[in-house]
Structures are given as structure tokens and as C-alpha cells.
C-alpha positions as CSV (number, residue, x, y, z in Angstrom):
1,M,72.7,92.7,82.7
2,K,73.4,92.2,86.4
3,I,77.0,91.2,85.3
4,Q,77.5,94.8,83.8
5,R,75.2,96.5,86.7
6,G,78.1,94.7,88.7
7,I,80.8,95.7,86.9
8,I,79.9,99.3,86.8
9,S,79.6,99.4,90.6
10,L,82.6,98.3,90.8
11,L,84.2,101.0,88.8
12,A,82.3,103.6,90.8
13,I,83.8,102.2,93.8
14,T,87.5,101.8,92.3
15,F,87.0,105.9,91.3
16,V,85.4,106.7,94.8
17,Y,89.0,104.7,96.3
18,L,91.0,106.4,93.8
19,L,89.0,110.2,94.8
20,L,90.1,108.9,98.8
21,L,93.9,108.2,98.0
22,T,93.8,111.8,96.1
23,W,92.8,113.1,99.6
24,A,95.5,111.3,101.4
25,D,98.1,112.6,99.0
26,T,97.8,115.8,99.3
27,K,97.9,115.3,103.8
28,N,101.2,112.6,103.3
29,Q,102.4,112.6,99.7
30,V,102.2,109.3,100.2
31,F,102.3,108.7,95.8
32,Q,105.1,109.8,95.1
33,Q,107.0,107.6,97.9
34,L,105.0,104.7,95.8
35,P,108.5,104.1,93.2
36,A,109.3,102.4,96.4
37,L,107.1,99.6,96.5
38,A,108.1,98.8,93.1
39,T,110.2,96.3,93.5
40,V,108.1,95.0,96.4
41,L,104.7,94.5,95.1
42,P,105.6,91.4,92.4
43,V,106.4,89.3,96.0
44,L,103.3,90.6,97.7
45,M,101.3,89.7,94.7
46,A,103.3,86.1,94.9
47,F,102.1,86.6,98.2
48,A,98.8,86.6,98.0
49,F,98.2,84.4,94.9
50,A,99.5,81.2,97.0
51,S,97.3,82.4,99.2
52,Y,93.9,82.4,96.1
53,V,95.5,79.4,95.6
54,L,95.0,77.3,99.4
55,R,91.9,78.8,99.8
56,Y,90.8,77.5,96.6
57,L,92.4,74.3,98.0
58,R,90.1,74.0,100.4
59,W,87.1,75.1,98.7
60,H,87.8,72.0,96.2
61,W,87.9,69.9,99.0
62,L,84.2,70.9,100.2
63,L,83.6,70.5,96.6
64,R,84.4,66.7,96.8
65,R,82.9,66.0,100.1
66,T,80.0,66.7,98.6
67,G,80.5,64.7,95.7
68,L,81.1,66.4,92.5
69,R,84.6,66.5,91.0
70,I,85.4,69.1,88.7
71,G,88.1,69.9,86.9
72,F,90.7,71.9,89.0
73,A,92.0,74.4,87.0
74,R,88.6,74.9,85.5
75,G,87.5,75.0,89.6
76,F,90.0,77.7,89.8
77,I,88.9,80.1,87.3
78,A,85.8,79.9,88.6
79,Y,87.2,80.6,92.0
80,L,88.9,83.4,91.0
81,A,86.8,84.8,89.4
82,G,84.7,85.5,92.2
83,F,86.4,88.2,93.0
84,A,86.3,90.1,91.1
85,F,83.3,91.8,93.3
86,T,85.0,91.2,96.0
87,A,85.1,95.2,97.0
88,T,81.4,94.7,98.9
89,P,79.9,94.4,101.9
90,G,80.6,90.9,103.1
91,K,81.9,90.2,99.9
92,A,79.2,88.7,98.4
93,G,79.6,89.5,95.8
94,E,81.9,87.1,95.1
95,L,78.4,84.8,94.8
96,V,78.8,85.7,91.1
97,R,80.3,82.5,91.2
98,I,77.3,80.8,90.8
99,R,76.9,81.9,87.4
100,Y,80.8,80.3,86.9
101,F,79.7,77.1,89.0
102,E,76.4,76.2,87.9
103,P,77.7,75.3,84.1
104,L,79.8,72.5,86.4
105,G,77.2,71.0,87.6
106,V,77.4,72.9,91.1
107,S,74.0,74.2,91.8
108,A,73.5,78.0,93.2
109,P,72.3,76.2,97.2
110,V,76.1,74.5,96.9
111,V,77.7,77.8,96.3
112,I,76.1,79.2,99.2
113,S,76.6,76.7,101.8
114,A,80.3,76.6,100.7
115,F,80.4,80.5,100.9
116,V,79.1,80.5,104.1
117,Y,81.4,78.4,105.6
118,E,84.4,79.8,104.5
119,R,83.3,83.1,105.7
120,A,82.8,81.4,109.0
121,F,86.4,79.4,108.9
122,D,88.2,83.3,107.4
123,L,86.8,84.9,110.5
124,I,88.1,82.3,113.0
125,V,91.2,82.4,111.3
126,V,91.9,86.1,110.7
127,L,90.6,86.1,115.0
128,A,93.2,84.2,116.3
129,F,95.8,85.6,114.0
130,A,94.9,88.8,115.5
131,S,95.0,87.4,119.1
132,L,99.0,87.4,118.6
133,A,98.1,91.3,120.2
134,A,95.3,91.4,121.4
135,V,96.2,93.3,124.9
136,Q,98.1,95.7,122.8
137,F,95.1,97.2,120.6
138,S,91.7,97.8,122.4
139,L,90.0,97.5,119.4
140,F,90.4,93.6,119.9
141,P,87.4,92.5,122.5
142,L,85.4,94.3,120.0
143,L,86.4,92.8,116.8
144,A,85.9,89.7,119.0
145,V,82.5,90.7,119.4
146,F,82.0,90.9,115.8
147,V,82.8,87.7,114.7
148,A,81.6,85.9,118.0
149,V,77.8,87.8,116.7
150,F,78.5,86.4,112.9
151,L,79.2,83.2,113.6
152,G,76.2,82.4,116.1
153,L,74.2,84.3,113.2
154,V,75.3,81.8,111.2
155,V,74.7,78.7,113.0
156,F,71.1,80.0,114.0
157,L,70.4,80.4,110.3
158,A,72.2,77.3,109.3
159,K,69.9,75.3,111.8
160,H,66.6,77.3,110.9
161,S,67.5,77.2,107.6
162,G,63.5,76.3,107.4
163,L,62.6,80.0,108.5
164,I,63.8,81.2,105.5
165,I,62.1,78.3,103.0
166,R,58.6,79.1,104.5
167,L,59.5,83.0,104.3
168,S,60.3,82.1,100.6
169,G,57.0,80.6,99.9
170,W,55.2,83.7,102.0
171,L,56.7,85.4,99.5
172,R,55.5,83.3,96.9
173,L,51.7,83.3,97.5
174,R,52.2,87.4,97.5
175,K,53.5,87.9,94.2
176,Q,57.2,88.6,94.8
177,R,59.0,86.0,93.1
178,R,62.6,87.1,92.6
179,L,62.3,87.6,96.5
180,S,61.2,84.1,96.8
181,R,63.8,82.7,94.5
182,L,66.0,84.4,96.6
183,G,65.1,83.6,99.9
184,R,64.5,79.7,98.8
185,V,67.9,79.4,97.4
186,L,69.5,81.2,100.6
187,G,67.7,78.7,102.6
188,H,68.4,75.5,101.0
189,G,72.7,77.5,101.0
190,M,72.8,78.0,104.5
191,A,71.4,74.9,105.3
192,G,74.6,72.6,103.0
193,A,76.6,74.5,105.4
194,G,76.0,71.5,108.0
195,H,76.6,69.5,106.2
196,W,80.8,70.3,106.3
197,M,80.5,70.6,110.1
198,T,82.4,67.1,110.7
199,M,85.8,66.6,112.2
200,T,87.9,65.7,109.4
201,D,86.6,69.4,106.9
202,I,86.7,71.4,110.2
203,T,90.2,69.8,110.5
204,V,91.1,70.4,107.1
205,A,89.3,73.8,106.7
206,L,91.4,75.3,109.5
207,L,95.1,74.1,108.3
208,L,94.1,75.4,105.0
209,G,92.7,78.8,106.0
210,S,95.6,79.1,108.8
211,A,97.8,78.5,105.5
212,A,96.3,81.2,103.5
213,W,95.9,84.0,106.3
214,G,99.2,82.8,107.5
215,I,101.1,84.0,103.8
216,T,98.7,87.3,104.1
217,T,99.7,88.0,107.1
218,L,103.5,87.2,106.8
219,A,102.9,89.3,103.7
220,F,102.5,92.4,105.0
221,V,105.3,91.9,107.7
222,Y,107.9,91.3,104.7
223,L,106.2,94.5,103.7
224,L,106.7,96.5,107.0
225,L,110.3,94.9,107.0
226,Q,111.3,96.9,103.4
227,L,109.4,100.2,104.3
228,G,111.8,100.2,108.3
229,I,109.0,99.1,110.2
230,L,110.6,97.2,113.0
231,L,107.9,95.2,115.4
232,P,108.3,92.5,117.9
233,L,107.3,89.2,115.4
234,G,103.2,89.1,116.9
235,T,102.5,92.6,116.8
236,A,103.4,92.3,113.3
237,V,101.4,89.1,112.7
238,A,98.1,90.3,114.3
239,L,98.6,94.2,112.7
240,Y,96.6,93.0,109.6
241,P,94.6,90.4,110.9
242,I,93.4,93.1,113.4
243,A,92.7,95.9,110.5
244,M,90.7,93.2,107.8
245,L,89.0,92.3,110.9
246,A,87.7,96.3,111.1
247,G,87.2,96.7,107.4
248,A,84.9,94.0,107.7
249,A,82.7,95.3,110.9
250,S,82.5,98.9,108.6
251,M,80.7,96.3,106.3
252,M,82.3,99.4,103.7
253,P,82.4,97.5,100.3
254,G,85.8,95.3,100.7
255,G,86.5,97.2,103.9
256,L,87.7,100.0,101.1
257,G,89.2,103.2,103.5
258,S,88.7,101.7,107.2
259,T,90.7,98.1,106.8
260,E,93.1,100.9,105.3
261,A,92.9,103.6,108.0
262,T,93.0,101.1,111.1
263,I,96.2,99.7,109.3
264,V,97.6,103.5,109.6
265,V,96.5,104.4,112.9
266,L,98.0,101.0,114.7
267,L,100.6,102.1,112.9
268,L,101.3,105.6,114.2
269,A,100.0,104.0,117.8
270,L,103.4,101.2,116.8
271,K,105.0,105.2,116.5
272,A,105.6,104.8,112.4
273,P,106.1,108.0,110.8
274,L,102.5,109.1,109.1
275,V,104.1,108.3,105.1
276,T,105.5,104.9,105.8
277,A,102.0,103.7,107.4
278,S,100.4,105.0,104.4
279,I,102.7,103.8,101.9
280,A,102.4,99.7,104.3
281,A,98.6,100.5,103.6
282,V,98.5,101.3,100.3
283,G,101.2,98.0,99.8
284,I,99.3,96.2,101.2
285,R,95.7,97.0,99.8
286,L,97.0,96.9,96.5
287,A,98.4,93.2,96.5
288,S,95.4,91.9,97.7
289,L,92.6,93.6,97.5
290,W,93.2,95.2,94.3
291,F,95.9,92.6,92.4
292,A,92.0,90.2,93.7
293,V,90.0,92.3,92.1
294,F,92.1,92.7,88.6
295,L,92.3,89.0,88.5
296,G,88.9,88.3,89.3
297,L,88.1,90.7,86.2
298,A,90.8,89.0,83.9
299,C,88.8,85.4,84.5
300,M,85.5,86.7,85.0
301,A,85.9,88.0,81.6
302,W,87.5,84.4,80.0
303,L,84.7,82.7,81.6
304,E,82.1,85.4,79.2
305,S,83.6,84.9,75.9
306,G,83.7,81.0,76.8
307,R,79.7,81.2,77.5
308,T,79.4,84.0,74.6
309,N,80.9,81.4,72.3
310,T,79.3,78.8,73.0
311,H,75.4,80.2,73.2
312,G,76.2,82.0,69.6
313,R,76.8,78.7,68.0
């Protein structure tokens, strides 16, 4: 039932997104220009898939460092399944991976630990790319503060995870069993994130994260070139990371609307035509966010069919 509710929420978010696109089309005639993306989207999706592989390599590394050995292909499918609900605030919906990693011997706290660790290093890497044009965009200082606050909160909770666990015990005494169980898992998950704070793990996380998000930023640079938007390389590389951080800071599901709006506003400030800026925003989101959601749903459907067949026997 939880999966069904998640899918219903995803459909609702998709419907709202389509409504927003339709509204934008009345202003900019974006839909009329979308065929121009037909030859570009496959290339952008290839960039995105390469990024997912690199991000999973980091995830696989973290699991191996805890002594867990799982099949690479099966683990990759379970990892991709999390993208089905990536359009959630803070990408928290990706924790659906717990459902698919547990049969592989990976406990819920370990999945949460890896998720928190991954999010933290993603923010560090994306902020580093955004800093390439920090002087040009007045939005950058606010985004840097957002990242600093988030990372500070993660470090605080990791160091004081016992507070969450004690709160879980308090909730259990008051018959709040579901919240108590959630708090206990979250507490152990936050504590586990500290296990990878070694120089080796940090280096690997930064290198793979930089490669993954570097590919994503280059995909956007490629899209801008195909649309005839010529910018200095540092500016072009920094633009999409700034938009992603703005989307994350907005706490909208998947940064929907806020990320696209930031891309359009920044490109307009750089003298790009409104229609072209809108196409760039829609194109990169189709090839990244919505492509990820599609892959996630496909992987989730395959894994769910396997669970059904196993339980049915």
C-alpha cells in the first residue's frame, strides 16, 4: 500500500508539472519548439545514465566498506529503483531503496547512512561547481549558506544520534510505535554515516561525485551549445548546479518548478531569448529528473514482479 500511495503522489506531481508546462506554453510557445530536442535528448540521457553509474559505484563502494558483498547488477537495479520517487523534498523518497536492498542483506540503517552520506557529498560537489561563477550570480551566497546549514545539521545529528534513539524510546513508552521505530532506524542510520569519515572514503566519494555531477553539468553545457546559447565555460558549467541548489533549497518535490525557473531567470540575465531559455530548462529536466523517474519506475516494477513471484510460490 505504501508503494501505491507513493505512485499516486508521483502521478499527482506529474500532473501538476504538466499543468505548469501547459501554462508556460501559453506564454512562450515552448511545446512548439520541443521537436528541436529530439536529436539532443538521447545524448543528454546517455550523459545522465553515465552519471547514475558513477553514483552507484560510490554507493557500492560504501556498502563494501561495511563488509557487505552484493551483486553489482542487482544492486544497481535496486539503486535505480530509488529514483522512482526522487521527485520528493530532499529526495527522501529514494529511501524506498530500503525495500529492495533488505532482501540483499543490507539493513535499513545502512541504506539511510549511505543516503545521508551521498546527499551530503552531492551538495559539496554541486556547490563547488556552482562556485565557478559565484561572482556573477548574487544567488550563490544564499545557496552556500543553505549547504552549510544542511551539512552542519547532518554532522550534528551524526554526532548526537543518541538523542534520536532516546527520543525513539520516549515515543515507544507513549505507544507511538511507528514513530518510535522510525526514530530508532533514523538514529542508527545517522550514526552509521560517520563510519565512512575516513580519508580514503572521503576521497573516493569526492572523486566519484565530482565525475558524476561533472558529467551532468557537461550535459547542460552541451544542450546550451545545441540551442545556440554561447557562454563562457565557467559560467555555463556553474549555471545548472546553481539551479539545482536553488531547487533543493526551495524544498519543492524534486525542485519542481523552482529549478526550471532559476535556469530561465539566469539565462535571461545572460541575454538568452526567453523561448530558448525555457527549452533549455525543460530539456535538461526531461533528460535528468524525468528520465531518472522513468528508469526508477521500470526497475521498481521489475523488482516488485520478482517479489510477487517469490511470495506467490
